[in-house]
One Martini backbone bead per residue (centre of mass of N, CA, C, O) as a GRO file, in nm:
protein
  253
    1MET     BB    1   2.498  12.058  12.196
    2GLY     BB    2   2.598  11.809  12.030
    3HIS     BB    3   2.619  11.485  11.961
    4ASN     BB    4   2.859  11.256  12.060
    5PRO     BB    5   3.013  11.008  11.949
    6ARG     BB    6   3.158  10.732  12.001
    7VAL     BB    7   3.464  10.634  12.079
    8LYS     BB    8   3.708  10.451  11.843
    9ARG     BB    9   3.960  10.660  11.809
   10ALA     BB   10   4.322  10.709  11.833
   11ILE     BB   11   4.530  10.984  11.809
   12ILE     BB   12   4.887  10.951  11.808
   13LEU     BB   13   5.143  11.184  11.898
   14GLN     BB   14   5.481  11.142  11.796
   15HIS     BB   15   5.815  11.310  11.852
   16THR     BB   16   5.979  11.043  11.933
   17ALA     BB   17   6.113  10.731  11.954
   18THR     BB   18   6.122  10.738  12.295
   19GLU     BB   19   5.796  10.862  12.305
   20GLY     BB   20   5.565  10.670  12.366
   21PRO     BB   21   5.243  10.568  12.486
   22GLY     BB   22   5.231  10.307  12.625
   23ARG     BB   23   4.991  10.278  12.862
   24VAL     BB   24   4.781  10.433  12.701
   25ALA     BB   25   4.751  10.224  12.475
   26GLU     BB   26   4.667   9.983  12.652
   27LEU     BB   27   4.407  10.115  12.777
   28LEU     BB   28   4.266  10.168  12.509
   29ALA     BB   29   4.270   9.877  12.396
   30ALA     BB   30   4.104   9.757  12.637
   31ARG     BB   31   3.856   9.952  12.515
   32LYS     BB   32   3.851   9.918  12.194
   33ILE     BB   33   4.058  10.120  12.078
   34GLU     BB   34   4.179  10.254  11.805
   35LEU     BB   35   4.514  10.288  11.676
   36ASP     BB   36   4.685  10.602  11.561
   37VAL     BB   37   5.017  10.628  11.499
   38ARG     BB   38   5.203  10.933  11.479
   39ARG     BB   39   5.522  10.994  11.332
   40VAL     BB   40   5.605  11.314  11.306
   41TYR     BB   41   5.925  11.298  11.301
   42ASP     BB   42   5.879  11.112  11.017
   43GLY     BB   43   5.617  11.264  10.855
   44ASP     BB   44   5.363  11.234  10.972
   45ALA     BB   45   5.046  11.336  10.984
   46VAL     BB   46   4.858  11.602  11.092
   47PRO     BB   47   4.559  11.657  11.162
   48GLU     BB   48   4.326  11.915  11.130
   49ARG     BB   49   4.101  11.720  11.248
   50LEU     BB   50   3.857  11.571  11.428
   51ALA     BB   51   3.663  11.323  11.415
   52PRO     BB   52   3.407  11.175  11.490
   53GLY     BB   53   3.520  10.940  11.731
   54GLU     BB   54   3.776  11.104  11.822
   55LEU     BB   55   4.099  11.112  11.969
   56VAL     BB   56   4.377  11.283  12.141
   57VAL     BB   57   4.740  11.218  12.173
   58ALA     BB   58   5.006  11.406  12.321
   59MET     BB   59   5.329  11.383  12.350
   60GLY     BB   60   5.651  11.397  12.406
   61GLY     BB   61   5.960  11.608  12.405
   62PRO     BB   62   6.249  11.813  12.352
   63MET     BB   63   6.078  12.007  12.247
   64GLY     BB   64   5.903  12.329  12.210
   65VAL     BB   65   5.688  12.589  12.183
   66GLY     BB   66   5.937  12.782  12.117
   67ASP     BB   67   5.975  12.595  11.832
   68ILE     BB   68   5.747  12.678  11.621
   69ASP     BB   69   5.967  12.807  11.392
   70ASP     BB   70   6.106  12.544  11.351
   71PRO     BB   71   6.170  12.354  11.066
   72ARG     BB   72   6.193  12.071  11.224
   73TYR     BB   73   5.882  12.147  11.368
   74PRO     BB   74   5.589  12.160  11.212
   75PHE     BB   75   5.396  12.010  11.425
   76ILE     BB   76   5.344  12.219  11.643
   77ALA     BB   77   5.143  12.408  11.500
   78GLN     BB   78   4.950  12.181  11.408
   79GLU     BB   79   4.873  12.081  11.696
   80ILE     BB   80   4.763  12.340  11.812
   81THR     BB   81   4.535  12.357  11.607
   82LEU     BB   82   4.404  12.086  11.674
   83LEU     BB   83   4.354  12.151  11.980
   84ARG     BB   84   4.180  12.398  11.936
   85GLU     BB   85   3.959  12.241  11.788
   86ALA     BB   86   3.898  12.039  12.017
   87ILE     BB   87   3.802  12.250  12.217
   88ALA     BB   88   3.576  12.380  12.043
   89ARG     BB   89   3.439  12.069  11.996
   90ASP     BB   90   3.472  11.876  12.243
   91ARG     BB   91   3.722  11.696  12.223
   92PRO     BB   92   3.922  11.453  12.312
   93ALA     BB   93   4.222  11.521  12.526
   94LEU     BB   94   4.580  11.437  12.562
   95GLY     BB   95   4.859  11.576  12.744
   96ILE     BB   96   5.218  11.505  12.753
   97CYS     BB   97   5.410  11.740  12.842
   98LEU     BB   98   5.437  11.872  12.559
   99GLY     BB   99   5.131  11.824  12.521
  100ALA     BB  100   5.049  12.008  12.760
  101GLN     BB  101   5.175  12.268  12.644
  102MET     BB  102   5.002  12.268  12.383
  103LEU     BB  103   4.728  12.280  12.522
  104ALA     BB  104   4.777  12.547  12.663
  105ALA     BB  105   4.829  12.711  12.404
  106ALA     BB  106   4.552  12.644  12.270
  107ALA     BB  107   4.409  12.793  12.534
  108GLY     BB  108   4.602  13.072  12.568
  109ALA     BB  109   4.861  13.002  12.712
  110ARG     BB  110   5.162  13.029  12.863
  111VAL     BB  111   5.493  12.926  12.757
  112TYR     BB  112   5.784  12.847  12.969
  113PRO     BB  113   6.046  12.863  13.153
  114ASN     BB  114   6.144  12.720  13.438
  115THR     BB  115   6.177  12.892  13.756
  116ARG     BB  116   6.402  13.011  14.011
  117ARG     BB  117   6.546  13.130  14.291
  118GLY     BB  118   6.839  13.228  14.361
  119ALA     BB  119   7.063  13.328  14.595
  120ASP     BB  120   7.066  13.626  14.440
  121GLY     BB  121   6.750  13.640  14.316
  122ALA     BB  122   6.776  13.515  14.054
  123ALA     BB  123   6.676  13.363  13.775
  124VAL     BB  124   6.657  13.007  13.734
  125ILE     BB  125   6.667  12.724  13.587
  126ALA     BB  126   6.405  12.463  13.640
  127ARG     BB  127   6.454  12.135  13.646
  128GLU     BB  128   6.255  11.836  13.615
  129VAL     BB  129   6.438  11.531  13.699
  130GLY     BB  130   6.262  11.265  13.799
  131TRP     BB  131   6.173  11.175  14.104
  132GLY     BB  132   5.842  11.277  14.234
  133TYR     BB  133   5.606  11.461  14.385
  134VAL     BB  134   5.260  11.509  14.367
  135GLU     BB  135   5.001  11.738  14.423
  136PHE     BB  136   4.677  11.702  14.465
  137SER     BB  137   4.388  11.815  14.435
  138SER     BB  138   4.108  11.892  14.661
  139ALA     BB  139   3.896  11.849  14.466
  140ALA     BB  140   3.601  11.757  14.477
  141HIS     BB  141   3.473  11.540  14.252
  142GLU     BB  142   3.733  11.428  14.089
  143PRO     BB  143   3.741  11.165  13.885
  144SER     BB  144   4.050  11.158  13.798
  145LEU     BB  145   4.129  11.127  14.134
  146ALA     BB  146   4.027  10.866  14.199
  147GLY     BB  147   4.209  10.677  14.442
  148LEU     BB  148   4.402  10.899  14.525
  149ARG     BB  149   4.639  11.049  14.674
  150ALA     BB  150   4.766  11.354  14.762
  151ARG     BB  151   5.035  11.188  14.706
  152GLU     BB  152   5.249  11.111  14.420
  153LEU     BB  153   5.462  10.926  14.233
  154VAL     BB  154   5.671  11.053  13.970
  155LEU     BB  155   5.787  11.147  13.646
  156HIS     BB  156   6.026  11.382  13.556
  157TRP     BB  157   6.090  11.584  13.221
  158HIS     BB  158   6.147  11.920  13.259
  159GLY     BB  159   6.175  12.296  13.175
  160ASP     BB  160   5.886  12.365  13.130
  161THR     BB  161   5.592  12.578  13.144
  162PHE     BB  162   5.256  12.693  13.254
  163ASP     BB  163   4.976  12.846  13.240
  164LEU     BB  164   4.663  12.859  13.336
  165PRO     BB  165   4.395  12.825  13.180
  166ARG     BB  166   4.111  12.952  13.123
  167GLY     BB  167   3.888  12.746  13.314
  168ALA     BB  168   4.076  12.566  13.447
  169VAL     BB  169   4.152  12.270  13.634
  170PRO     BB  170   4.347  12.205  13.886
  171LEU     BB  171   4.537  11.890  13.975
  172ALA     BB  172   4.859  11.970  14.000
  173SER     BB  173   5.168  11.995  14.206
  174THR     BB  174   5.477  12.167  14.281
  175PRO     BB  175   5.700  12.364  14.434
  176ILE     BB  176   5.861  12.426  14.145
  177CYS     BB  177   5.568  12.353  13.987
  178ARG     BB  178   5.249  12.443  13.980
  179ASN     BB  179   5.174  12.330  13.682
  180GLN     BB  180   5.097  11.974  13.627
  181ALA     BB  181   4.771  11.985  13.595
  182PHE     BB  182   4.468  11.968  13.380
  183ARG     BB  183   4.128  12.069  13.317
  184LEU     BB  184   3.913  12.089  13.032
  185GLY     BB  185   3.633  12.071  13.090
  186TRP     BB  186   3.577  11.715  13.057
  187LYS     BB  187   3.804  11.601  12.804
  188GLN     BB  188   4.065  11.776  12.885
  189PHE     BB  189   4.416  11.684  12.932
  190ALA     BB  190   4.702  11.766  13.149
  191LEU     BB  191   5.044  11.630  13.174
  192GLN     BB  192   5.366  11.704  13.278
  193PHE     BB  193   5.402  11.426  13.364
  194HIS     BB  194   5.493  11.078  13.414
  195CYS     BB  195   5.264  10.759  13.370
  196GLU     BB  196   5.344  10.567  13.090
  197LEU     BB  197   5.588  10.406  13.189
  198ALA     BB  198   5.829  10.187  13.177
  199ALA     BB  199   6.109  10.097  13.335
  200ALA     BB  200   6.279  10.074  13.070
  201ASP     BB  201   6.230  10.366  12.975
  202VAL     BB  202   6.387  10.511  13.193
  203ALA     BB  203   6.662  10.389  13.122
  204MET     BB  204   6.666  10.498  12.833
  205TRP     BB  205   6.655  10.800  12.904
  206VAL     BB  206   6.914  10.812  13.069
  207ARG     BB  207   7.087  10.735  12.824
  208GLU     BB  208   6.976  10.934  12.588
  209ASP     BB  209   6.966  11.192  12.822
  210ALA     BB  210   7.237  11.249  12.982
  211ASP     BB  211   7.289  11.556  12.962
  212TYR     BB  212   7.026  11.654  13.089
  213VAL     BB  213   7.060  11.510  13.358
  214ARG     BB  214   7.327  11.648  13.435
  215GLU     BB  215   7.227  11.942  13.430
  216ALA     BB  216   7.002  11.890  13.651
  217ASN     BB  217   7.169  11.652  13.863
  218GLY     BB  218   7.439  11.577  13.783
  219ASP     BB  219   7.666  11.319  13.751
  220ASP     BB  220   7.468  11.114  13.940
  221GLY     BB  221   7.173  11.133  13.827
  222GLY     BB  222   7.128  10.869  13.671
  223ALA     BB  223   7.184  10.670  13.903
  224ARG     BB  224   6.958  10.774  14.084
  225ILE     BB  225   6.718  10.711  13.897
  226LEU     BB  226   6.771  10.405  13.880
  227ALA     BB  227   6.748  10.347  14.183
  228GLU     BB  228   6.457  10.464  14.213
  229THR     BB  229   6.320  10.278  14.015
  230GLU     BB  230   6.379  10.018  14.165
  231ARG     BB  231   6.223  10.123  14.430
  232CYS     BB  232   5.939  10.278  14.300
  233TYR     BB  233   5.778  10.162  14.061
  234ALA     BB  234   5.586   9.942  14.180
  235GLU     BB  235   5.443  10.149  14.371
  236ALA     BB  236   5.349  10.366  14.150
  237LYS     BB  237   5.183  10.224  13.918
  238PRO     BB  238   4.887  10.206  14.024
  239ALA     BB  239   4.844  10.517  14.017
  240TRP     BB  240   4.896  10.558  13.720
  241ASP     BB  241   4.669  10.374  13.618
  242ARG     BB  242   4.441  10.520  13.760
  243LEU     BB  243   4.470  10.795  13.627
  244LEU     BB  244   4.453  10.705  13.328
  245ASP     BB  245   4.181  10.555  13.355
  246ASN     BB  246   4.016  10.793  13.447
  247ILE     BB  247   4.068  10.975  13.202
  248ILE     BB  248   3.969  10.785  12.983
  249GLY     BB  249   3.685  10.751  13.094
  250GLN     BB  250   3.615  11.058  13.063
  251MET     BB  251   3.672  11.085  12.756
  252LEU     BB  252   3.446  10.846  12.692
  253ASP     BB  253   3.177  10.966  12.836
   0.00000   0.00000   0.00000
């Protein structure tokens, strides 16, 4: 394995105006990493490969890996290609929500709608939208989980899930969705949940994505998420920062 030069630049792939890098960008900037935010939904180019000294962060969005052939989202196939290249060359990568699903796809795993068994035994779509705990893996010596409790509160906002890629280390799960986070190699990470958001972002999502919230959680779903944000955000944020800072530290190691 050749020597990888020190990371100096982060390519951040943003898929919608409302899902920016948030805290990830702040923590990278604090480590003097230059940020190159690509608004791919607006036509910014997805690079074909990462240069030495670059890392990639793929953010969330309402589209899915299943939309790979949709002409509105040419960036999905391009990003999966970029992430496959990053895995092959051992370049640092972080995928959040949609980004996690694309990283799983790039690693050869299946991405599909998350389901649970209904009362009649049939599979029904199971969306996780709003505040909930993730259970972190009990894998000892997992530096990305240092300082975290066995369960931490996060924000969920997804309807799809993925199989664990071959060779990946599972990092987190929920009862309704087994694969919530994984590490590939030493420097590639996937987080299905959100821990990059400011409290105001959560309120904006509830407003902008009202139909999705209602479908997942019923008519008072949005109000419940806002009340829980008020109650939970300040308590949850230190763990979010800890997890992201651990991951960034390991990506830059």
